[in-house]
C-alpha angles and dihedrals in degrees: 000000000000148000131271086245135016099189099123122103130236089255093068110089110166122072141171106221132195122184126171135210115254109292087351090284117165097250099144098071108147150019095279092055091049091046089052089056094046091050090051091050091053093048097047095041088059092045095049100033092245136142131202115234092187145335147183124201115205130179096261105018145018136219124197141161114223131189122198109212101202110008140002109263097159098132094046091043095053095041091056097038092052094042097052098036087052092055090049095045094046090051091050092045091050089056099043107026107016090166088070091063089075090059093052100042109135123169113200120137106305096345116100103168133033126211100164132042110247096241132059134195118237131183119191109231114214104161144043091242093054091048092049090050092052094045090052093047094050095042089053092053095092089044093053090046088054093241095122136003095223124042094227090059092067108094099204095061142076092235093102090052090056095043093052102026092117087067088064095244111194109245143148088232123107112222110238091232088068088062104036 
């Protein structure tokens, strides 16, 4: 799994990431699927000394802003995140919606099913303004999709964290103002 471009340097540590489900299929369909992703974020953030500055989890794609505290591990992070979340999601799908397995069948070497597209889009964030633009874009995703009318009403997003951050909400998120 890789990126469309790997031209960034190891000095760059903050990225806006978009990755989609295989063929943009709606494979993230309930709370358990989203919890699998959140658990994987927690695990790989600890492993690669990273923090999420924001995220939104949609049914067929995810956006997140990641900040590597010490060193850029973006390729390894996404390789591992996608590999292990795929295994867990496939196992869950096989138990709850086995008919979907036919749609995600993919034979390549030892891989038999595919949850994520191979590539991901990444944008290096180097300013507060860029970060704010990307946070607004991703938090508006569920609004544009007609799921909610206000970004903070969407459960699988960091929008509520940012709307109420001045109340000192406990969160694993790092506020972007602590980076920029």
